[in-house]
KELUMTOR-897926 format. One line per 4 residues: their letters; for each residue x, z, y of N, C-alpha, C. Coordinates in pm, whole numbers, m for minus. Layout:
BEGIN
a	X:Z:Y:X:Z:Y:X:Z:Y ~ ... $
//
This chain:
BEGIN
leag	16465:16545:10640:16342:16547:10529:16212:16497:10585 ~ 16187:16533:10730:16064:16494:10826:16064:16377:10845 ~ 16187:16353:10857:16198:16213:10933:16218:16098:10819 ~ 16240:16128:10684:16194:16035:10569:16071:16029:10576 $
klnt	15996:16155:10542:15836:16169:10534:15777:16054:10635 ~ 15858:16032:10764:15770:16008:10863:15784:15860:10810 ~ 15880:15798:10794:15949:15649:10781:15846:15627:10695 ~ 15866:15726:10565:15750:15675:10447:15591:15646:10492 $
nylt	15572:15730:10565:15397:15672:10639:15427:15597:10688 ~ 15524:15579:10795:15502:15473:10843:15512:15304:10787 ~ 15586:15305:10701:15577:15225:10625:15448:15177:10583 ~ 15422:15299:10508:15293:15269:10403:15191:15221:10475 $
falt	15190:15291:10638:15071:15202:10713:15108:15096:10786 ~ 15197:15028:10757:15224:14886:10812:15223:14792:10675 ~ 15247:14830:10581:15202:14771:10497:15026:14752:10464 ~ 14994:14863:10496:14849:14873:10456:14768:14791:10566 $
famc	14807:14787:10658:14746:14715:10812:14809:14506:10741 ~ 14895:14523:10731:14938:14389:10674:14860:14323:10580 ~ 14867:14392:10494:14750:14334:10347:14659:14349:10407 ~ 14606:14422:10539:14471:14411:10574:14429:14274:10651 $
fcqi	14487:14260:10722:14556:14159:10782:14562:14040:10745 ~ 14612:13999:10652:14600:13870:10553:14472:13875:10455 ~ 14379:13969:10473:14232:13977:10378:14148:13874:10443 ~ 14190:13951:10603:14109:13917:10688:14116:13765:10708 $
yknv	14232:13739:10750:14267:13569:10771:14246:13519:10684 ~ 14248:13548:10538:14232:13437:10397:14058:13422:10419 ~ 13977:13571:10436:13844:13532:10417:13784:13436:10561 ~ 13831:13463:10668:13849:13323:10775:13898:13202:10762 $
fifh	13972:13192:10686:14036:13075:10639:13882:13008:10545 ~ 13879:13072:10421:13803:13044:10376:13699:12982:10412 ~ 13575:13089:10508:13448:13090:10520:13480:12959:10641 ~ 13612:12884:10699:13617:12782:10780:13612:12665:10699 $
nlnl	13669:12681:10587:13670:12581:10523:13545:12561:10455 ~ 13465:12624:10376:13339:12589:10326:13246:12554:10463 ~ 13248:12608:10563:13162:12540:10668:13220:12374:10658 ~ 13329:12361:10689:13410:12222:10739:13389:12133:10624 $
hhrr	13347:12147:10470:13330:12119:10367:13158:12085:10357 ~ 13098:12216:10431:12965:12166:10430:12927:12085:10544 ~ 12999:12059:10663:12953:11962:10758:13003:11833:10704 ~ 13125:11847:10667:13160:11682:10624:13080:11639:10495 $
rhht	13031:11728:10379:12913:11666:10308:12813:11656:10352 ~ 12736:11749:10490:12599:11677:10520:12659:11536:10619 ~ 12774:11541:10661:12763:11405:10759:12824:11309:10617 ~ 12879:11303:10517:12825:11203:10442:12769:11151:10399 $
qaet	12634:11244:10340:12529:11214:10289:12462:11111:10361 ~ 12486:11171:10527:12381:11108:10609:12430:10924:10616 ~ 12570:10957:10613:12650:10788:10617:12614:10715:10519 ~ 12601:10759:10361:12563:10710:10292:12467:10626:10259 $
iigg	12350:10685:10333:12219:10639:10257:12206:10539:10359 ~ 12164:10363:10309:12106:10308:10385:11998:10272:10364 ~ 11927:10334:10448:11735:10381:10456:11667:10253:10552 ~ 11564:10211:10480:11474:10124:10581:11385:10115:10641 $
nelg	11310:10286:10643:11175:10303:10695:11172:10302:10875 ~ 11294:10317:10923:11313:10288:11040:11298:10122:11078 ~ 11374:10016:10997:11391:9932:11025:11240:9830:10984 ~ 11194:9901:10905:11050:9845:10870:10966:9846:10945 $
rkvm	10953:9970:11050:10876:10006:11124:10890:9933:11283 ~ 11063:9862:11300:11054:9776:11399:11030:9649:11366 ~ 11055:9624:11258:11005:9479:11255:10855:9466:11250 ~ 10763:9573:11185:10611:9561:11193:10573:9552:11361 $
eear	10668:9650:11409:10596:9667:11584:10626:9505:11617 ~ 10751:9438:11620:10777:9322:11662:10690:9203:11671 ~ 10654:9224:11513:10519:9132:11454:10391:9191:11525 ~ 10354:9310:11541:10261:9339:11592:10229:9270:11774 $
hsai	10343:9302:11820:10334:9278:11977:10325:9082:11943 ~ 10390:9020:11865:10376:8851:11879:10257:8843:11848 ~ 10162:8895:11755:10060:8868:11680:9936:8858:11823 ~ 9947:9009:11879:9878:9007:12000:9903:8930:12110 $
qfaq	10020:8861:12188:10060:8777:12255:9976:8644:12202 ~ 9998:8585:12042:9930:8484:12015:9802:8483:12038 ~ 9753:8590:11984:9577:8577:11978:9565:8587:12128 ~ 9602:8646:12260:9562:8640:12422:9600:8508:12448 $
shgr	9715:8430:12401:9719:8253:12416:9620:8176:12327 ~ 9586:8176:12231:9498:8077:12144:9383:8127:12107 ~ 9306:8278:12132:9205:8344:12107:9162:8319:11973 ~ 9250:8379:11927:9241:8370:11730:9361:8496:11724 $
kpsl	9361:8530:11586:9486:8627:11548:9543:8506:11431 ~ 9669:8543:11434:9759:8492:11322:9654:8532:11205 ~ 9711:8410:11115:9608:8439:10984:9685:8404:10854 ~ 9660:8490:10760:9765:8447:10614:9620:8454:10491 $
avit	9677:8416:10408:9594:8420:10261:9658:8436:10157 ~ 9612:8512:10102:9727:8606:9957:9625:8589:9877 ~ 9697:8486:9732:9646:8425:9648:9683:8496:9514 ~ 9613:8569:9422:9669:8625:9294:9576:8586:9191 $
vgtl	9670:8582:9056:9549:8516:8934:9610:8639:8862 ~ 9528:8693:8836:9531:8815:8708:9569:8955:8782 ~ 9629:9071:8740:9632:9158:8739:9779:9173:8733 ~ 9890:9187:8850:10028:9204:8866:10086:9326:8797 $
kryt	10157:9338:8694:10171:9461:8645:10246:9574:8751 ~ 10298:9520:8840:10371:9614:8974:10229:9641:9058 ~ 10111:9618:9043:10031:9682:9112:9925:9752:9050 ~ 10018:9801:8900:9921:9894:8825:9931:10015:8897 $
hasr	9953:10073:8953:9987:10162:9010:10000:10208:9171 ~ 9943:10036:9243:9933:10022:9372:9878:10156:9447 ~ 9782:10205:9393:9735:10376:9483:9797:10439:9507 ~ 9864:10471:9401:9930:10624:9382:10072:10597:9465 $
rvql	10132:10450:9462:10244:10447:9537:10190:10440:9714 ~ 10118:10377:9754:10019:10386:9876:10059:10519:9943 ~ 9968:10639:9824:9940:10732:9871:10085:10838:9860 ~ 10192:10806:9797:10313:10871:9767:10364:10824:9915 $
ysnh	10413:10711:9938:10488:10695:9994:10485:10549:10132 ~ 10375:10535:10123:10332:10425:10230:10230:10497:10320 ~ 10152:10369:10404:10029:10397:10515:9951:10289:10444 ~ 9841:10263:10520:9756:10137:10499:9800:10032:10625 $
sqsw	9872:10088:10704:9911:10001:10811:10050:9946:10791 ~ 10111:9958:10679:10292:9930:10687:10289:9904:10517 ~ 10197:9857:10425:10204:9868:10288:10187:9713:10223 ~ 10284:9720:10109:10306:9572:10034:10139:9557:9986 $
ftkt	10092:9708:9946:9978:9673:9852:9825:9681:9916 ~ 9826:9703:10029:9702:9678:10128:9739:9559:10213 ~ 9766:9473:10177:9783:9369:10324:9685:9355:10419 ~ 9523:9330:10372:9413:9306:10443:9423:9460:10527 $
dtgr	9455:9536:10491:9430:9674:10585:9534:9659:10699 ~ 9681:9615:10634:9800:9631:10757:9768:9530:10807 ~ 9726:9390:10778:9688:9310:10908:9602:9348:10972 ~ 9474:9414:10934:9384:9439:11023:9449:9573:11140 $
angf	9541:9633:11105:9578:9733:11173:9713:9672:11303 ~ 9740:9535:11262:9859:9524:11329:9829:9381:11380 ~ 9729:9325:11383:9659:9220:11512:9641:9107:11391 ~ 9621:9094:11243:9618:8989:11174:9508:8984:11098 $
dvte	9439:8883:11070:9362:8847:10935:9391:8806:10842 ~ 9352:8832:10737:9394:8854:10622:9318:8805:10530 ~ 9330:8727:10438:9236:8662:10336:9317:8690:10200 ~ 9236:8819:10118:9314:8782:9970:9185:8750:9879 $
iqld	9251:8659:9805:9187:8585:9717:9219:8640:9560 ~ 9118:8694:9458:9170:8776:9350:9087:8673:9251 ~ 9172:8575:9166:9123:8504:9068:9145:8547:8909 ~ 9082:8521:8820:9061:8561:8664:9194:8534:8628 $
aett	9258:8609:8539:9398:8523:8472:9328:8449:8385 ~ 9210:8489:8275:9180:8401:8146:9099:8274:8211 ~ 9039:8262:8290:8950:8150:8319:8982:8058:8470 ~ 9079:8107:8537:9154:8013:8612:9267:7956:8548 $
ttdk	9184:7815:8532:9328:7683:8523:9387:7641:8672 ~ 9498:7550:8626:9599:7506:8706:9507:7456:8849 ~ 9397:7391:8783:9327:7294:8868:9252:7373:8996 ~ 9162:7468:8895:9104:7584:8986:9224:7625:9093 $
llse	9297:7674:9024:9409:7738:9180:9438:7627:9253 ~ 9471:7520:9215:9507:7416:9313:9398:7377:9402 ~ 9286:7429:9363:9127:7409:9416:9109:7506:9537 ~ 9157:7628:9485:9175:7738:9568:9252:7708:9724 $
iyki	9395:7662:9729:9494:7626:9767:9452:7509:9850 ~ 9383:7433:9795:9292:7323:9905:9209:7397:10037 ~ 9138:7463:9955:9036:7509:10045:9043:7584:10189 ~ 9151:7686:10095:9205:7755:10202:9353:7719:10330 $
rdkv	9401:7600:10246:9551:7589:10354:9479:7553:10451 ~ 9431:7479:10509:9375:7409:10632:9311:7528:10732 ~ 9281:7664:10681:9215:7734:10778:9354:7870:10842 ~ 9423:7879:10756:9499:7943:10781:9654:7959:10862 $
dgiq	9728:8007:10879:9858:7985:10936:9973:8017:10814 ~ 9914:8103:10745:10041:8103:10631:9970:8138:10505 ~ 10027:8111:10375:10005:8113:10252:10104:8232:10153 ~ 10050:8308:10089:10155:8402:9981:10006:8357:9873 $
imwp	10137:8307:9766:10070:8297:9632:10165:8389:9516 ~ 10099:8514:9496:10179:8598:9420:10217:8572:9265 ~ 10342:8605:9256:10392:8587:9133:10421:8701:9078 ~ 10396:8667:8881:10430:8560:8855:10264:8525:8816 $
fpph	10269:8370:8762:10168:8350:8747:10115:8356:8535 ~ 10018:8351:8516:9969:8376:8379:10073:8236:8313 ~ 10108:8233:8176:10180:8099:8105:10135:7964:8113 ~ 9967:8003:8112:9923:7892:8139:9949:7769:8277 $
idsa	9968:7850:8358:9956:7771:8511:10039:7694:8548 ~ 10064:7579:8547:10164:7483:8599:10265:7521:8735 ~ 10335:7625:8755:10411:7670:8886:10429:7578:8975 ~ 10516:7487:8930:10566:7350:8986:10460:7293:9088 $
rvfn	10334:7287:8990:10210:7162:9099:10144:7328:9215 ~ 10171:7412:9179:10093:7516:9245:10192:7535:9342 ~ 10303:7564:9391:10395:7586:9470:10398:7444:9601 ~ 10389:7325:9495:10408:7213:9567:10301:7193:9643 $
avpv	10185:7289:9625:10095:7275:9742:10064:7360:9882 ~ 10168:7426:9826:10168:7500:9957:10292:7396:10060 ~ 10196:7371:10182:10288:7302:10327:10384:7409:10349 ~ 10489:7302:10367:10610:7396:10442:10566:7502:10522 $
ekdv	10479:7436:10631:10473:7473:10742:10402:7610:10686 ~ 10328:7658:10627:10277:7742:10611:10341:7864:10464 ~ 10456:7819:10450:10493:7898:10333:10577:8018:10391 ~ 10491:8123:10386:10569:8230:10460:10584:8363:10354 $
dgih	10610:8314:10229:10693:8348:10174:10822:8301:10068 ~ 10848:8203:10129:10965:8137:10097:10971:8039:9992 ~ 10920:8025:9936:10899:7920:9798:10985:7818:9871 ~ 10948:7748:9938:11081:7653:9927:11159:7609:10039 $
yigq	11196:7785:10049:11340:7821:10151:11461:7713:10099 ~ 11480:7732:9997:11630:7706:9929:11650:7561:9922 ~ 11525:7514:9916:11523:7346:9931:11569:7296:10054 ~ 11461:7371:10133:11451:7336:10301:11554:7345:10342 $
telg	11636:7460:10300:11796:7518:10374:11863:7405:10290 ~ 11882:7371:10195:11968:7284:10157:11970:7125:10253 ~ 11810:7078:10296:11809:6951:10333:11850:6984:10493 ~ 11909:7124:10552:11958:7143:10693:11815:7208:10780 $
keda	11711:7240:10706:11614:7313:10794:11645:7455:10822 ~ 11730:7478:10877:11790:7618:10908:11693:7753:10972 ~ 11547:7720:10990:11453:7817:11053:11357:7785:10933 ~ 11365:7775:10775:11291:7746:10710:11256:7945:10691 $
yppv	11118:7954:10625:11078:8085:10614:11134:8128:10531 ~ 11202:8223:10532:11296:8300:10399:11182:8396:10290 ~ 11190:8386:10210:11113:8509:10087:11149:8634:10123 ~ 11010:8724:10139:11036:8803:10220:11137:8901:10186 $
tpaa	11091:8966:10025:11188:9074:9988:11366:9061:9961 ~ 11394:8922:9906:11600:8932:9964:11560:8905:10129 ~ 11472:8862:10238:11518:8861:10374:11544:9025:10401 ~ 11463:9077:10350:11417:9260:10373:11545:9277:10326 $
amel	11616:9281:10198:11732:9348:10153:11865:9274:10272 ~ 11878:9144:10308:11986:9087:10391:11954:9118:10500 ~ 11849:9158:10600:11799:9244:10682:11879:9364:10735 ~ 11836:9457:10587:11886:9613:10569:12068:9579:10579 $
mkey	12110:9516:10499:12271:9476:10504:12304:9470:10646 ~ 12251:9405:10734:12282:9348:10868:12256:9448:10932 ~ 12183:9557:10954:12158:9625:11015:12225:9763:11011 ~ 12302:9791:10896:12416:9885:10879:12546:9808:10832 $
gvnp	12548:9705:10913:12701:9649:10911:12718:9621:10756 ~ 12643:9595:10630:12744:9594:10534:12740:9399:10516 ~ 12879:9394:10502:12940:9260:10567:12983:9179:10436 ~ 12859:9073:10392:12918:8999:10264:13014:8930:10270 $
rgkh	13099:8869:10369:13179:8772:10357:13314:8801:10302 ~ 13410:8702:10203:13483:8732:10148:13453:8875:10037 ~ 13362:8918:10002:13329:9026:9919:13273:8954:9735 ~ 13299:9008:9658:13248:9013:9506:13096:9099:9543 $
avvv	12989:9032:9558:12808:9049:9555:12773:8997:9390 ~ 12772:9132:9323:12701:9090:9197:12528:9116:9220 ~ 12456:9055:9187:12287:9043:9168:12256:9051:9033 ~ 12206:9166:9030:12147:9199:8865:11974:9119:8844 $
grsp	11940:9073:8811:11849:8951:8805:11815:8855:8861 ~ 11749:8750:8838:11719:8623:8856:11596:8544:8868 ~ 11482:8605:8933:11352:8566:8944:11337:8490:9031 ~ 11264:8402:9051:11263:8278:9153:11217:8365:9317 $
ivgs	11162:8498:9302:11150:8555:9456:11223:8643:9479 ~ 11291:8657:9415:11432:8786:9443:11543:8773:9405 ~ 11554:8769:9325:11719:8767:9267:11802:8608:9347 ~ 11709:8491:9274:11764:8381:9303:11812:8367:9411 $
pvay	11695:8381:9508:11708:8399:9660:11794:8443:9751 ~ 11847:8582:9662:11885:8703:9746:12049:8654:9705 ~ 12075:8558:9604:12229:8486:9565:12236:8464:9629 ~ 12145:8359:9625:12143:8196:9788:12189:8265:9902 $
mlrr	12122:8359:9934:12194:8406:10068:12260:8466:10049 ~ 12341:8535:9990:12456:8619:9968:12575:8479:10015 ~ 12589:8388:9906:12686:8291:9919:12653:8197:10024 ~ 12567:8217:10138:12527:8175:10261:12669:8275:10363 $
egaa	12631:8376:10335:12704:8482:10394:12877:8501:10375 ~ 12889:8408:10292:13036:8442:10267:13062:8499:10134 ~ 13021:8558:10060:13045:8617:9950:13059:8558:9805 ~ 13179:8591:9729:13127:8540:9576:13045:8612:9517 $
vsvv	12969:8520:9453:12830:8606:9378:12849:8549:9241 ~ 12794:8633:9191:12778:8718:9023:12653:8690:8978 ~ 12592:8651:8913:12391:8662:8882:12420:8685:8725 ~ 12376:8789:8674:12356:8865:8598:12194:8883:8533 $
hrdv	12184:8857:8426:12056:8849:8403:11995:8875:8244 ~ 11878:8856:8172:11889:8959:8056:11943:8849:7950 ~ 12010:8746:7963:12055:8661:7842:12198:8732:7830 ~ 12246:8795:7933:12394:8819:7927:12386:8997:7879 $
eddi	12510:8965:7786:12548:9098:7667:12585:9190:7777 ~ 12518:9313:7718:12576:9449:7798:12695:9476:7806 ~ 12805:9441:7728:12929:9457:7776:12983:9357:7894 ~ 12942:9279:7935:12975:9143:8058:12885:9228:8193 $
lkel	12762:9253:8128:12689:9325:8266:12787:9457:8292 ~ 12818:9543:8209:12908:9604:8264:13002:9599:8310 ~ 13076:9531:8256:13207:9446:8370:13178:9424:8472 ~ 13069:9307:8464:13063:9283:8568:13034:9383:8727 $
vgqa	12958:9434:8703:12881:9553:8756:13006:9637:8834 ~ 13102:9675:8738:13195:9765:8782:13340:9682:8859 ~ 13295:9540:8866:13401:9464:8979:13310:9453:9129 ~ 13204:9471:9124:13144:9460:9263:13166:9526:9369 $
dilv	13190:9457:9469:13195:9522:9588:13077:9550:9652 ~ 12974:9468:9652:12850:9474:9677:12750:9456:9551 ~ 12688:9572:9529:12614:9546:9387:12436:9532:9443 ~ 12350:9434:9416:12198:9418:9436:12156:9416:9332 $
tcag	12054:9496:9302:11976:9560:9196:11867:9480:9198 ~ 11834:9398:9128:11687:9317:9140:11573:9312:8972 ~ 11646:9352:8886:11621:9370:8774:11471:9410:8749 ~ 11408:9542:8796:11279:9578:8772:11288:9672:8619 $
npgc	11420:9700:8576:11453:9766:8463:11482:9878:8464 ~ 11431:9968:8465:11483:10137:8477:11599:10150:8360 ~ 11660:10196:8491:11814:10251:8403:11879:10166:8345 ~ 11862:10009:8359:11929:9927:8304:12121:9926:8325 $
idae	12157:10048:8450:12257:9969:8521:12283:10154:8510 ~ 12394:10186:8445:12455:10338:8479:12527:10359:8602 ~ 12510:10464:8625:12603:10477:8766:12768:10492:8758 ~ 12817:10543:8628:12935:10537:8577:12989:10408:8614 $
wlke	12948:10332:8567:12980:10187:8565:13042:10127:8700 ~ 12969:10192:8790:13009:10121:8976:13169:10145:8973 ~ 13169:10049:9055:13312:10079:9158:13323:10200:9237 ~ 13430:10253:9246:13461:10334:9368:13448:10258:9478 $
gvev	13345:10314:9582:13358:10253:9695:13246:10162:9734 ~ 13176:10122:9600:13082:9994:9602:12949:9984:9695 ~ 12870:9907:9774:12761:9950:9844:12668:9875:9775 ~ 12561:9933:9754:12475:9926:9662:12302:9919:9734 $
invg	12265:9779:9690:12119:9751:9726:12039:9767:9621 ~ 11966:9851:9639:11854:9873:9526:11739:9780:9561 ~ 11698:9692:9520:11573:9622:9535:11468:9664:9410 ~ 11506:9651:9294:11447:9658:9178:11398:9802:9122 $
ttfs	11228:9814:9184:11230:9955:9147:11054:9962:9074 ~ 11035:10049:8968:10966:10079:8864:10865:10191:8913 ~ 10732:10234:8907:10655:10348:8918:10674:10392:8730 ~ 10720:10557:8775:10713:10610:8639:10604:10683:8648 $
edfd	10519:10679:8528:10403:10774:8500:10452:10923:8500 ~ 10546:10885:8440:10628:11059:8351:10673:11138:8427 ~ 10735:11070:8575:10782:11140:8668:10661:11116:8812 ~ 10575:11043:8829:10490:11028:8904:10599:11006:9049 $
clvs	10667:10892:9017:10776:10816:9135:10827:10734:9068 ~ 10825:10670:9232:10919:10559:9188:11088:10571:9124 ~ 11147:10475:9022:11275:10526:8980:11324:10341:8989 ~ 11478:10341:9017:11593:10240:9019:11636:10159:8875 $
dvkg	11687:10066:8944:11780:9999:8791:11871:10105:8733 ~ 11912:10167:8835:12032:10265:8847:11988:10389:8778 ~ 12051:10444:8696:12055:10553:8652:12175:10674:8682 ~ 12168:10789:8713:12269:10878:8739:12323:10876:8890 $
digs	12416:10927:8934:12428:10981:9043:12511:10832:9132 ~ 12416:10761:9198:12493:10651:9269:12592:10692:9375 ~ 12551:10808:9462:12622:10852:9533:12778:10894:9456 ~ 12791:10922:9376:12945:11004:9331:13014:10863:9349 $
kasr	12971:10709:9351:13083:10640:9312:13077:10512:9451 ~ 12943:10512:9507:12880:10421:9619:12972:10507:9719 ~ 12993:10415:9846:13047:10462:9975:12902:10414:10051 ~ 12821:10376:10017:12658:10336:10047:12571:10292:9993 $
fspv	12427:10325:10004:12357:10273:9909:12215:10315:9945 ~ 12125:10212:9876:11969:10222:9946:11907:10291:9889 ~ 11854:10433:9943:11752:10486:9847:11630:10391:9764 ~ 11565:10479:9637:11486:10470:9622:11355:10556:9590 $
pggv	11230:10596:9664:11212:10484:9750:11232:10461:9916 ~ 11270:10416:9990:11247:10380:10149:11412:10312:10189 ~ 11397:10271:10082:11518:10159:10127:11478:10025:10162 ~ 11486:9925:10035:11409:9759:10099:11285:9764:10081 $
gpis	11215:9888:10032:11067:9857:10005:10962:9858:10132 ~ 11007:9918:10211:10941:9957:10318:10932:9817:10466 ~ 11041:9741:10404:11077:9620:10509:10984:9501:10455 ~ 10997:9494:10334:10920:9369:10266:10795:9323:10312 $
spml	10659:9382:10361:10566:9358:10429:10571:9337:10572 ~ 10666:9424:10648:10641:9398:10787:10734:9240:10781 ~ 10827:9169:10689:10886:9048:10678:10807:8923:10655 ~ 10711:8986:10584:10552:8886:10571:10505:8845:10671 $
frnt	10485:8970:10763:10383:8908:10857:10477:8886:11005 ~ 10609:8890:10987:10727:8873:11080:10692:8713:11065 ~ 10716:8618:10919:10714:8481:10892:10549:8469:10906 ~ 10453:8568:10909:10339:8470:10960:10310:8416:11090 $
vkaa	10299:8565:11147:10336:8520:11296:10438:8375:11363 ~ 10559:8414:11317:10622:8251:11345:10581:8142:11305 ~ 10489:8135:11169:10438:8000:11134:10328:7971:11245 ~ 10248:8102:11283:10133:8061:11339:10178:7994:11457 $
wdqa	10286:8063:11584:10336:7999:11708:10380:7867:11659 ~ 10484:7836:11562:10526:7704:11511:10412:7601:11521 ~ 10307:7624:11443:10226:7547:11443:10105:7503:11545 ~ 10124:7611:11647:10042:7575:11731:10123:7489:11873 $
ndhk	10239:7528:11823:10343:7478:11935:10351:7292:11903 ~ 10355:7257:11778:10366:7177:11719:10244:7097:11721 ~ 10119:7135:11730:9964:7069:11754:9950:7056:11917 ~ 10066:7123:11971:10053:7108:12156:10176:6991:12139 $
sfdm	10285:6996:12065:10340:6873:12129:10289:6746:12070 ~ 10213:6745:11983:10141:6635:11891:10035:6584:12001 ~ 9929:6671:12065:9839:6650:12152:9909:6564:12320 ~ 10039:6633:12333:10085:6572:12468:10166:6440:12454 $
rh	10191:6395:12288:10220:6282:12288:10146:6165:12259 ~ 10019:6190:12239:9894:6142:12242:9807:6177:12323 $
//
């Protein structure tokens, strides 16, 4: 009897010990997997973001060093003229955007200050939308174009301005905003100055190894300063490109977005694309941004959780935006060197 009670106690102890051991093992296993999931999740989030802040600083620093060298060689700073007719919609919240997301040494909205901080002379010319005619705008271009290395004409114009005449008045060698880029490139001029925001998008893709070759790239937006040039650049990099714009029906937009290997959004129309439409694994470059007064922040063309579908995407803010201004100053200092070298070669021939 005593032996039976002993065996029963032993079995009870053994079973209790085994159950405790299993529970401990289970807890350790769960804790390990939670930590592993957290590490993987954190790692994955870091790898999905295609951020442009560091690249923007790098490009601007390179432009600044080149500008300093130019000034030492030629006794003057590289120079840029920026001409604007009227008040552009995207400048309505310029001060708040600088306050929230940027600083005066690298902002698209404070080009005079940005130039001063980085070794450039910048002249900003603001013309009244109602009283400025095409001829008056052309006169301003003619007055300034021989005094500066680069010219940027801000787009869009008021409807009464003849944009073709205005753009044609900007000399190719001073076209630092890439107005003539597609035409010059088609004529074989491979070193034509590219439009700065499309160039910023392409530079960001290159930095993160987003390779368009052989892929289906969908560009949403067709403006002459962003959508059309970035579509052209993607084609030159070997992508099959579809361009979607406001004249395209919503069901076709949804279908094409869902087919994209690379999606570049340039519409400037908040929420015109639903993240649910995205193909699994797509790479998204957000170019079009809009400032929301309601939320006091920038919003993209895509609504919803991009990260739930995209393998990688550029954030808003902090994606393409921080690179646009540095690309403008990169083009400007290159134009200064190119024109100085051309004048030197001309003097040597004569």
